[in-house]
C-alpha positions as CSV (number, residue, x, y, z in Angstrom):
1,M,0.0,0.0,0.0
2,E,1.3,3.4,-0.9
3,T,0.4,6.0,1.7
4,G,2.4,8.9,0.5
5,R,4.4,8.8,3.7
6,K,7.5,6.7,4.3
7,R,7.3,4.5,7.4
8,H,10.4,3.8,9.4
9,E,10.2,0.2,10.3
10,W,12.6,0.5,13.2
11,I,10.2,3.1,14.8
12,D,7.3,0.8,14.4
13,L,9.4,-2.0,15.9
14,L,10.4,0.3,18.8
15,R,6.8,1.4,19.4
16,G,5.7,-2.3,19.2
17,I,8.2,-3.2,21.9
18,A,6.9,-0.4,24.0
19,V,3.2,-1.4,23.7
20,V,3.8,-5.1,24.2
21,G,5.9,-4.2,27.2
22,M,3.0,-2.2,28.5
23,V,0.7,-5.2,28.0
24,W,3.1,-7.4,30.0
25,T,3.4,-4.8,32.8
26,H,-0.3,-4.4,33.2
27,V,-0.9,-8.2,33.2
28,A,1.9,-8.9,35.7
29,N,0.7,-6.1,38.1
30,T,-2.9,-7.3,37.8
31,F,-2.6,-11.1,37.9
32,L,0.6,-12.2,39.5
33,D,0.4,-13.4,43.0
34,G,1.0,-10.7,45.5
35,R,3.6,-12.8,47.3
36,L,5.5,-13.2,44.0
37,Q,5.3,-9.4,43.4
38,G,6.9,-8.9,46.8
39,T,10.0,-10.9,45.8
40,Q,13.3,-9.3,44.9
41,V,13.1,-10.7,41.4
42,F,9.9,-8.9,40.7
43,Q,11.1,-5.7,42.4
44,D,14.1,-5.7,40.1
45,L,11.9,-6.3,37.1
46,T,9.7,-3.3,38.1
47,F,12.5,-0.9,37.1
48,Y,12.4,-2.2,33.5
49,H,8.6,-2.1,33.6
50,G,9.0,1.6,34.4
51,L,11.0,2.2,31.2
52,V,7.9,1.5,29.0
53,S,6.1,4.8,29.6
54,P,9.3,7.0,29.0
55,L,9.8,5.0,25.8
56,F,6.3,5.9,24.6
57,F,6.8,9.6,25.3
58,W,10.3,9.6,23.8
59,V,9.4,7.9,20.5
60,A,6.3,10.2,20.1
61,G,8.5,13.2,20.5
62,Y,11.1,11.7,18.1
63,V,8.5,11.4,15.4
64,R,7.4,15.0,15.9
65,G,11.0,16.1,15.8
66,M,11.7,14.3,12.5
67,S,8.5,16.0,11.0
68,A,9.6,19.4,12.2
69,A,13.0,19.0,10.6
70,K,11.7,18.1,7.2
71,P,12.5,20.7,4.5
72,G,9.9,22.2,2.3
73,P,6.4,23.5,3.0
74,R,4.5,22.4,6.0
75,R,1.6,20.0,5.6
76,P,-1.7,21.1,7.3
77,P,-1.6,19.7,10.8
78,W,-5.3,19.0,11.1
79,S,-5.2,15.3,10.5
80,T,-2.5,14.9,13.2
81,M,-4.4,17.1,15.5
82,K,-7.6,15.1,15.1
83,R,-5.6,11.9,15.8
84,L,-4.1,13.4,19.0
85,L,-7.5,14.6,20.2
86,L,-8.8,11.1,19.6
87,I,-6.0,9.8,21.8
88,L,-6.9,12.4,24.5
89,A,-10.6,11.5,24.4
90,A,-9.8,7.8,24.6
91,G,-7.7,8.4,27.7
92,Y,-10.6,10.0,29.4
93,V,-13.2,7.4,28.3
94,L,-11.0,4.6,29.7
95,H,-10.9,6.4,33.0
96,I,-14.7,6.8,33.4
97,P,-16.0,4.9,36.5
98,W,-19.1,3.7,34.8
99,E,-20.5,1.7,37.7
100,P,-20.9,4.6,40.2
101,L,-21.9,7.0,37.5
102,L,-24.8,4.7,36.3
103,K,-25.9,4.6,39.9
104,G,-26.0,8.4,40.0
105,D,-22.9,8.8,42.1
106,F,-21.2,12.2,41.2
107,S,-19.2,12.4,44.4
108,P,-15.8,14.2,44.5
109,W,-14.0,10.9,44.3
110,V,-15.8,10.0,41.1
111,I,-15.1,13.4,39.5
112,K,-11.4,13.1,40.6
113,V,-11.1,9.7,38.9
114,M,-12.6,11.0,35.7
115,C,-10.1,13.9,35.6
116,Q,-7.0,11.8,36.3
117,C,-4.2,12.2,33.8
118,D,-2.9,8.9,32.5
119,V,-0.4,8.0,29.7
120,L,-2.8,8.7,26.8
121,Q,-3.9,12.2,28.1
122,S,-0.3,13.3,28.9
123,L,1.1,11.9,25.7
124,A,-1.6,13.6,23.6
125,V,-1.1,17.0,25.2
126,S,2.7,16.7,24.9
127,C,2.4,15.9,21.2
128,L,-0.1,18.7,20.6
129,L,2.4,21.2,22.1
130,L,5.3,19.8,20.1
131,L,3.1,19.8,17.0
132,A,2.4,23.5,17.4
133,V,6.2,24.2,17.7
134,G,7.1,22.0,14.8
135,W,4.5,23.3,12.4
136,R,5.3,27.0,13.0
137,P,7.3,28.4,10.1
138,W,10.4,29.0,12.2
139,Q,13.9,28.0,11.5
140,L,14.8,24.6,12.9
141,R,17.3,26.2,15.3
142,S,14.5,28.3,16.8
143,K,12.2,25.2,17.2
144,L,15.0,23.3,18.9
145,L,15.6,26.2,21.3
146,V,11.9,26.4,22.1
147,V,11.5,22.7,22.8
148,L,14.8,22.6,24.8
149,G,13.4,25.5,26.9
150,M,10.1,23.6,27.4
151,G,11.9,20.5,28.6
152,V,14.1,22.4,31.0
153,A,11.1,24.3,32.4
154,V,9.2,21.0,32.9
155,L,12.2,19.5,34.8
156,L,12.7,22.6,36.9
157,C,9.0,22.9,37.8
158,T,9.0,19.2,38.7
159,Q,12.1,19.5,40.9
160,Y,11.6,22.8,42.7
161,L,7.9,23.9,42.5
162,P,5.4,22.8,45.1
163,P,2.3,21.0,43.8
164,I,0.4,23.3,41.6
165,N,-3.3,23.8,42.6
166,T,-5.3,26.2,40.5
167,G,-8.7,25.0,41.8
168,F,-9.6,23.7,38.3
169,L,-9.3,19.9,38.7
170,P,-8.9,18.9,35.0
171,L,-5.9,21.3,34.7
172,D,-4.5,20.4,38.1
173,A,-4.5,16.7,37.1
174,F,-2.1,17.6,34.3
175,L,0.3,19.6,36.5
176,S,0.7,17.5,39.7
177,P,0.4,13.9,40.9
178,V,-1.3,14.9,44.1
179,N,-4.7,14.7,42.4
180,G,-4.2,11.0,41.6
181,S,-2.6,11.3,38.2
182,L,0.1,8.7,37.5
183,F,1.5,10.5,34.5
184,P,1.1,14.3,34.7
185,L,2.9,16.5,32.2
186,L,5.5,17.2,34.9
187,P,7.9,15.4,34.3
188,W,6.7,13.1,31.6
189,M,6.5,15.7,28.8
190,A,10.3,16.1,29.2
191,F,10.8,12.7,27.7
192,A,8.8,13.8,24.6
193,C,10.9,17.0,24.4
194,A,14.1,14.9,24.5
195,G,12.8,12.7,21.7
196,F,11.9,15.8,19.7
197,L,15.5,17.1,20.0
198,V,17.1,13.9,19.0
199,G,14.6,13.3,16.1
200,A,15.0,16.9,14.7
201,T,18.8,16.8,14.9
202,G,19.3,13.3,13.7
203,T,21.8,12.5,16.4
204,L,20.7,8.9,17.2
205,S,23.9,7.0,16.9
206,W,26.4,4.8,18.8
207,R,28.0,8.0,20.1
208,L,24.8,9.0,21.7
209,F,24.4,5.5,23.0
210,M,27.7,5.8,24.9
211,V,26.7,9.1,26.4
212,S,23.3,7.7,27.4
213,A,25.0,4.7,29.0
214,L,26.9,7.0,31.2
215,A,23.7,8.7,32.3
216,A,22.0,5.3,32.9
217,F,24.7,3.7,35.0
218,A,26.6,6.7,36.5
219,L,23.7,8.6,37.9
220,P,22.3,7.6,41.3
221,H,19.5,5.1,41.0
222,V,16.1,6.6,41.7
223,P,13.5,3.9,41.8
224,K,10.1,5.6,42.3
225,H,10.5,9.4,42.5
226,P,9.6,11.2,39.2
227,D,9.9,14.5,41.0
228,V,13.7,14.1,41.1
229,I,15.7,15.3,38.0
230,S,18.0,12.3,38.2
231,F,14.9,10.0,37.8
232,F,14.5,11.6,34.3
233,F,18.1,11.4,33.1
234,E,18.6,7.8,34.4
235,R,15.6,6.6,32.4
236,L,16.3,8.8,29.4
237,G,19.7,7.1,29.2
238,W,18.1,3.7,29.1
239,V,15.5,4.8,26.6
240,I,18.0,6.1,24.2
241,M,20.2,3.0,24.5
242,I,17.1,0.9,23.7
243,A,16.3,3.1,20.7
244,V,19.8,3.0,19.2
245,A,19.9,-0.8,19.7
246,V,16.6,-1.3,18.0
247,M,17.5,1.0,15.1
248,K,20.9,-0.6,14.5
249,G,19.5,-4.1,15.0
250,A,16.7,-3.5,12.5
251,L,19.1,-2.1,9.9
252,A,21.5,-5.0,10.4
253,L,18.6,-7.5,9.8
254,R,17.4,-5.7,6.7
255,Q,20.9,-5.6,5.3
256,R,21.0,-9.4,5.6
257,Y,17.6,-9.6,4.0
258,L,16.0,-11.0,7.2
259,A,12.5,-10.2,8.2
260,L,11.7,-8.1,11.3
261,P,9.1,-9.6,13.7
262,E,5.8,-8.9,12.1
263,G,3.9,-9.1,15.4
264,L,5.9,-6.2,16.9
265,L,5.7,-4.2,13.6
266,L,1.9,-4.7,13.7
267,A,1.7,-3.6,17.3
268,G,3.8,-0.5,16.5
269,R,1.7,0.4,13.5
270,T,-1.5,0.0,15.5
271,S,-0.2,0.9,19.0
272,L,-3.4,2.8,20.1
273,C,-5.6,0.0,19.1
274,V,-3.5,-2.6,20.9
275,Y,-3.2,-0.3,24.0
276,I,-7.0,0.2,24.3
277,T,-7.9,-3.4,23.5
278,H,-5.6,-4.9,26.1
279,L,-7.0,-2.5,28.8
280,I,-10.5,-3.6,27.9
281,L,-9.5,-7.2,28.0
282,I,-7.8,-6.9,31.4
283,Y,-10.1,-4.6,33.3
284,W,-13.5,-4.7,31.7
285,L,-14.2,-8.3,30.8
286,P,-16.3,-10.2,33.4
287,I,-14.3,-13.4,32.6
288,W,-11.7,-12.4,35.1
289,E,-14.3,-12.1,37.8
290,W,-15.5,-15.5,36.9
291,A,-11.9,-16.8,37.2
292,R,-11.5,-15.1,40.6
293,V,-14.7,-16.8,41.9
294,N,-13.6,-20.1,40.4
295,S,-10.2,-19.8,42.1
296,V,-12.0,-19.2,45.4
297,A,-14.1,-22.3,44.9
298,V,-11.1,-24.5,44.1
299,S,-8.6,-23.2,46.7
300,G,-11.1,-22.2,49.4
301,T,-9.4,-18.8,49.9
302,A,-10.8,-15.4,49.2
303,Q,-9.0,-13.4,46.5
304,G,-10.4,-10.0,47.0
305,P,-12.7,-7.8,45.0
306,A,-13.1,-7.6,41.3
307,L,-10.3,-6.5,39.1
308,S,-11.9,-3.2,38.5
309,S,-11.1,-2.6,42.2
310,T,-7.4,-3.6,41.7
311,A,-7.9,-7.1,43.1
312,E,-4.9,-9.3,43.9
313,M,-5.0,-12.5,41.9
314,T,-3.1,-15.6,42.9
315,C,-1.5,-16.5,39.5
316,S,1.8,-18.2,39.2
317,W,4.5,-17.0,36.8
318,V,3.4,-19.7,34.3
319,M,-0.3,-18.6,34.5
320,T,0.6,-15.0,34.3
321,L,2.7,-15.6,31.2
322,G,-0.2,-17.6,29.7
323,I,-2.6,-14.7,30.3
324,F,-0.1,-12.3,28.8
325,A,0.2,-14.4,25.7
326,A,-3.6,-14.6,25.4
327,V,-4.2,-10.9,25.9
328,T,-1.4,-10.0,23.4
329,T,-2.7,-12.5,20.8
330,V,-6.3,-11.1,21.0
331,S,-5.1,-7.5,21.0
332,L,-3.0,-8.1,17.9
333,G,-5.9,-9.9,16.3
334,V,-8.1,-6.9,16.8
335,A,-5.3,-4.7,15.4
336,R,-5.0,-6.9,12.4
337,M,-8.7,-6.7,11.6
338,K,-8.6,-2.9,12.0
339,E,-5.6,-2.7,9.6
340,W,-7.4,-5.0,7.0
341,R,-10.5,-2.8,7.3
342,I,-8.4,0.3,6.6
343,L,-6.7,-1.4,3.6
344,S,-10.0,-2.5,2.2
345,V,-11.5,1.0,2.4
346,Q,-8.5,2.5,0.8
347,A,-8.5,0.0,-2.0
348,S,-12.3,0.4,-2.8
349,P,-13.3,2.2,-6.0
350,I,-15.1,4.8,-4.0
351,A,-12.1,5.6,-1.9
352,S,-9.8,5.9,-5.0
353,T,-12.1,8.4,-6.8
């Protein structure tokens, strides 16, 4: 299919690794036995789970940076804006607590949950801001300076400013984690700004890999405190190392006429579809409540409330890996059907006229 826009396979591969990593992280956190989650093995693994979200932000910023650096006239940004607004809307829809709302519960807790800022909302707003900078008819140097200033400002605000409270909850949820947001703009947008700078300057290379390795291993390890600047640079080092390794690895495979893993490429091309589908499968399907009740009947022990209430399941590593494989397979199947539908629409005589 000719889309008029060249796709970079290694970016699809990198995005696919990120979204499949997100599926595994959610499955492991949801289904793995709490006693196994308390072991040192899982705690060590949690650090690598925590690299998935920075990777999402970084690669999104990288794509925006490449677009901003392209010579020639700017394409109208409306299609990209609509896609980013769709991502923003999807983030809010996935956070709606339907059960209490359908019962007429509009308590402050319910409103707070509805306004929480998760990966999709923060990612969409970050990309909208970078799109505005990249589309402006400025010289590339001016764009880089603006984005660099944005990233520095985000980090400084994260490190030194107290929690921001304007009194308008939807805005406050973007600016501070104190309102329940796991991924506010501060500091997560800084990862997108870093990706923009690398994508616009084309500096992704082994040399940058070595510099990033110094940041990843030389800085003090910060396990769970995103309000510390070294949290950002430690993870940025890991993210860039992963990006360089994927880019160089994909190029080496292609030079040897070897195929890249189609499943990861599909996940990268349809990352939003895979992301939304796996969340629905994990948190919204009643089958998991049935599995919980069945587990109680077999073992004679209570397992806690339904998954929508962040239940603790008692799955072994093998069972958790099996659930991960099932959720990933179904999510990729839905993504494939979505891709086939798009291809069939584009190939139809009406679409080609």
